[in-house]
N, CA and C atoms as a LAMMPS dump frame, in Angstrom:
ITEM: TIMESTEP
0
ITEM: NUMBER OF ATOMS
219
ITEM: BOX BOUNDS ff ff ff
-5.0000000000000000e+02 5.0000000000000000e+02
-5.0000000000000000e+02 5.0000000000000000e+02
-5.0000000000000000e+02 5.0000000000000000e+02
ITEM: ATOMS id mol type element x y z
1 1 1 N -25.549 -215.175 -40.267
2 1 2 C -24.755 -216.185 -39.312
3 1 3 C -24.322 -215.566 -38.091
4 2 1 N -23.869 -214.293 -38.227
5 2 2 C -23.462 -213.56 -37.045
6 2 3 C -24.502 -213.264 -36.124
7 3 1 N -25.782 -213.007 -36.756
8 3 2 C -26.905 -212.867 -35.915
9 3 3 C -27.202 -213.965 -34.969
10 4 1 N -27.08 -215.334 -35.608
11 4 2 C -27.318 -216.39 -34.805
12 4 3 C -26.279 -216.62 -33.748
13 5 1 N -24.985 -216.305 -33.994
14 5 2 C -23.971 -216.419 -33.013
15 5 3 C -24.391 -215.378 -31.96
16 6 1 N -24.63 -214.242 -32.179
17 6 2 C -25.005 -213.369 -31.091
18 6 3 C -26.16 -213.744 -30.264
19 7 1 N -27.265 -214.18 -31.067
20 7 2 C -28.331 -214.647 -30.318
21 7 3 C -27.97 -215.771 -29.406
22 8 1 N -27.309 -217.016 -29.908
23 8 2 C -26.869 -218.023 -29.151
24 8 3 C -25.978 -217.787 -27.872
25 9 1 N -25.058 -216.7 -28.052
26 9 2 C -24.015 -216.508 -27.042
27 9 3 C -24.808 -215.728 -25.884
28 10 1 N -25.638 -214.723 -26.228
29 10 2 C -26.443 -214.051 -25.31
30 10 3 C -27.349 -214.86 -24.582
31 11 1 N -28.122 -215.623 -25.269
32 11 2 C -29.151 -216.502 -24.668
33 11 3 C -28.361 -217.428 -23.672
34 12 1 N -27.254 -218.065 -23.973
35 12 2 C -26.632 -219.092 -23.205
36 12 3 C -26.033 -218.19 -22.005
37 13 1 N -25.304 -217.267 -22.121
38 13 2 C -24.723 -216.514 -21.043
39 13 3 C -25.828 -216.02 -19.994
40 14 1 N -26.929 -215.464 -20.541
41 14 2 C -27.91 -215.033 -19.489
42 14 3 C -28.575 -216.087 -18.824
43 15 1 N -28.825 -217.071 -19.656
44 15 2 C -29.541 -218.146 -18.866
45 15 3 C -28.688 -218.897 -17.885
46 16 1 N -27.438 -219.135 -18.218
47 16 2 C -26.507 -219.793 -17.262
48 16 3 C -26.34 -218.739 -16.058
49 17 1 N -26.256 -217.577 -16.261
50 17 2 C -26.127 -216.538 -15.261
51 17 3 C -27.306 -216.501 -14.173
52 18 1 N -28.562 -216.519 -14.757
53 18 2 C -29.874 -216.668 -14.035
54 18 3 C -29.895 -217.949 -13.227
55 19 1 N -29.456 -219.039 -13.7
56 19 2 C -29.324 -220.168 -13.073
57 19 3 C -28.294 -220.16 -11.949
58 20 1 N -27.186 -219.719 -12.151
59 20 2 C -26.132 -219.542 -11.1
60 20 3 C -26.695 -218.772 -10.038
61 21 1 N -27.386 -217.7 -10.244
62 21 2 C -27.814 -216.746 -9.277
63 21 3 C -28.784 -217.403 -8.285
64 22 1 N -29.668 -218.32 -8.778
65 22 2 C -30.379 -219.145 -7.939
66 22 3 C -29.594 -219.933 -6.934
67 23 1 N -28.48 -220.409 -7.309
68 23 2 C -27.667 -221.174 -6.443
69 23 3 C -26.31 -220.661 -5.898
70 24 1 N -26.173 -219.276 -6.107
71 24 2 C -24.889 -218.743 -5.601
72 24 3 C -24.807 -218.671 -4.045
73 25 1 N -24.251 -219.725 -3.508
74 25 2 C -24.245 -219.79 -2.105
75 25 3 C -22.847 -219.442 -1.429
76 26 1 N -21.891 -219.514 -2.2
77 26 2 C -20.509 -219.277 -1.664
78 26 3 C -19.767 -218.168 -2.544
79 27 1 N -18.718 -217.818 -2.034
80 27 2 C -17.984 -216.594 -2.58
81 27 3 C -17.491 -216.993 -3.917
82 28 1 N -17.188 -218.231 -4.217
83 28 2 C -16.695 -218.552 -5.628
84 28 3 C -17.792 -218.332 -6.551
85 29 1 N -19.012 -218.898 -6.299
86 29 2 C -20.097 -218.813 -7.14
87 29 3 C -20.541 -217.376 -7.243
88 30 1 N -20.447 -216.509 -6.255
89 30 2 C -20.709 -215.196 -6.426
90 30 3 C -19.672 -214.32 -7.307
91 31 1 N -18.472 -214.845 -7.175
92 31 2 C -17.408 -214.274 -8.077
93 31 3 C -17.735 -214.618 -9.605
94 32 1 N -18.104 -215.883 -9.825
95 32 2 C -18.484 -216.194 -11.176
96 32 3 C -19.689 -215.314 -11.621
97 33 1 N -20.616 -215.083 -10.699
98 33 2 C -21.854 -214.205 -11.198
99 33 3 C -21.302 -212.726 -11.552
100 34 1 N -20.283 -212.363 -10.819
101 34 2 C -19.779 -210.992 -11.292
102 34 3 C -19.126 -211.129 -12.621
103 35 1 N -18.464 -212.209 -12.932
104 35 2 C -17.907 -212.346 -14.177
105 35 3 C -19.018 -212.352 -15.269
106 36 1 N -20.067 -213.178 -15.076
107 36 2 C -21.143 -213.089 -16.002
108 36 3 C -21.814 -211.702 -16.193
109 37 1 N -21.903 -210.956 -15.072
110 37 2 C -22.34 -209.588 -15.066
111 37 3 C -21.432 -208.817 -16.069
112 38 1 N -20.147 -208.829 -15.933
113 38 2 C -19.237 -207.991 -16.716
114 38 3 C -19.396 -208.396 -18.152
115 39 1 N -19.403 -209.534 -18.475
116 39 2 C -19.486 -210.2 -19.839
117 39 3 C -20.7 -209.682 -20.507
118 40 1 N -21.788 -210.025 -19.882
119 40 2 C -23.204 -209.676 -20.429
120 40 3 C -23.288 -208.198 -20.583
121 41 1 N -22.933 -207.457 -19.629
122 41 2 C -22.954 -206.054 -19.68
123 41 3 C -22.132 -205.532 -20.912
124 42 1 N -20.899 -205.965 -21.039
125 42 2 C -20.157 -205.553 -22.275
126 42 3 C -20.714 -205.849 -23.587
127 43 1 N -21.184 -207.165 -23.611
128 43 2 C -21.863 -207.515 -24.888
129 43 3 C -23.085 -206.753 -25.284
130 44 1 N -23.827 -206.372 -24.324
131 44 2 C -25.002 -205.479 -24.641
132 44 3 C -24.647 -204.128 -24.898
133 45 1 N -23.798 -203.653 -24.214
134 45 2 C -23.264 -202.217 -24.53
135 45 3 C -22.589 -202.17 -25.9
136 46 1 N -21.868 -203.122 -26.276
137 46 2 C -21.141 -203.114 -27.537
138 46 3 C -22.131 -203.233 -28.68
139 47 1 N -23.203 -204.107 -28.448
140 47 2 C -24.241 -204.294 -29.428
141 47 3 C -24.848 -202.868 -29.586
142 48 1 N -25.159 -202.204 -28.611
143 48 2 C -25.672 -200.809 -28.633
144 48 3 C -24.864 -199.857 -29.489
145 49 1 N -23.579 -199.8 -29.087
146 49 2 C -22.626 -198.938 -29.633
147 49 3 C -22.292 -199.235 -31.13
148 50 1 N -22.358 -200.444 -31.606
149 50 2 C -22.225 -200.801 -32.864
150 50 3 C -23.571 -200.759 -33.784
151 51 1 N -24.675 -200.364 -33.044
152 51 2 C -25.921 -200.378 -33.827
153 51 3 C -26.589 -201.68 -34.2
154 52 1 N -26.152 -202.635 -33.429
155 52 2 C -26.849 -204.002 -33.755
156 52 3 C -27.603 -204.516 -32.552
157 53 1 N -28.015 -203.701 -31.707
158 53 2 C -28.913 -204.132 -30.573
159 53 3 C -30.321 -204.703 -31.086
160 54 1 N -30.64 -204.307 -32.296
161 54 2 C -31.871 -205.132 -32.854
162 54 3 C -31.674 -206.586 -33.088
163 55 1 N -30.241 -206.895 -33.103
164 55 2 C -29.955 -208.404 -33.349
165 55 3 C -29.952 -209.18 -32.093
166 56 1 N -30.003 -208.454 -30.979
167 56 2 C -30.164 -209.228 -29.587
168 56 3 C -31.611 -209.693 -29.449
169 57 1 N -31.557 -210.978 -29.023
170 57 2 C -32.905 -211.591 -28.928
171 57 3 C -33.931 -210.652 -28.173
172 58 1 N -35.133 -210.626 -28.741
173 58 2 C -36.094 -209.737 -28.18
174 58 3 C -36.406 -209.956 -26.668
175 59 1 N -36.296 -211.246 -26.255
176 59 2 C -36.617 -211.43 -24.699
177 59 3 C -35.455 -210.769 -23.894
178 60 1 N -34.302 -210.337 -24.341
179 60 2 C -33.237 -209.815 -23.72
180 60 3 C -32.867 -208.308 -23.87
181 61 1 N -33.645 -207.694 -24.751
182 61 2 C -33.292 -206.36 -25.247
183 61 3 C -33.453 -205.42 -24.012
184 62 1 N -34.334 -205.629 -23.019
185 62 2 C -34.662 -204.813 -21.916
186 62 3 C -33.874 -205.357 -20.577
187 63 1 N -33.202 -206.412 -20.834
188 63 2 C -32.536 -207.06 -19.712
189 63 3 C -31.571 -206.03 -18.919
190 64 1 N -31.529 -205.981 -17.674
191 64 2 C -30.774 -205.111 -16.914
192 64 3 C -29.673 -206.002 -16.275
193 65 1 N -28.431 -205.999 -16.729
194 65 2 C -27.371 -207.056 -16.084
195 65 3 C -27.289 -206.801 -14.615
196 66 1 N -27.612 -205.545 -14.239
197 66 2 C -27.484 -205.252 -12.705
198 66 3 C -28.374 -206.096 -11.895
199 67 1 N -29.299 -206.79 -12.584
200 67 2 C -30.322 -207.556 -11.802
201 67 3 C -29.686 -208.884 -11.329
202 68 1 N -28.622 -209.227 -12.013
203 68 2 C -27.782 -210.317 -11.641
204 68 3 C -27.228 -210.201 -10.281
205 69 1 N -26.903 -208.967 -9.947
206 69 2 C -26.174 -208.731 -8.632
207 69 3 C -27.158 -208.394 -7.509
208 70 1 N -28.307 -208.166 -7.815
209 70 2 C -29.373 -207.769 -6.751
210 70 3 C -29.759 -208.844 -5.905
211 71 1 N -29.886 -208.644 -4.707
212 71 2 C -30.236 -209.579 -3.619
213 71 3 C -29.317 -210.901 -3.422
214 72 1 N -28.017 -210.626 -3.813
215 72 2 C -27.105 -211.69 -3.627
216 72 3 C -26.633 -211.391 -2.113
217 73 1 N -26.328 -212.395 -1.399
218 73 2 C -25.812 -212.101 0.071
219 73 3 C -24.485 -212.997 0.272
């Protein structure tokens, strides 16, 4: 059950963040993107620290949260 929770949360957060990045045109949206970055970064770091990174969906295991902040102006 916890595995499904982790998968669903990470999937939703990263997908929402990537969608927001496409349309981050004002300072508020850019601020939200920084919030997504912090949250996703902490979740992935904690999964690694607790030895459960194998429970992270395969498509996101090599995801770099820093990519959310690249090329935003």
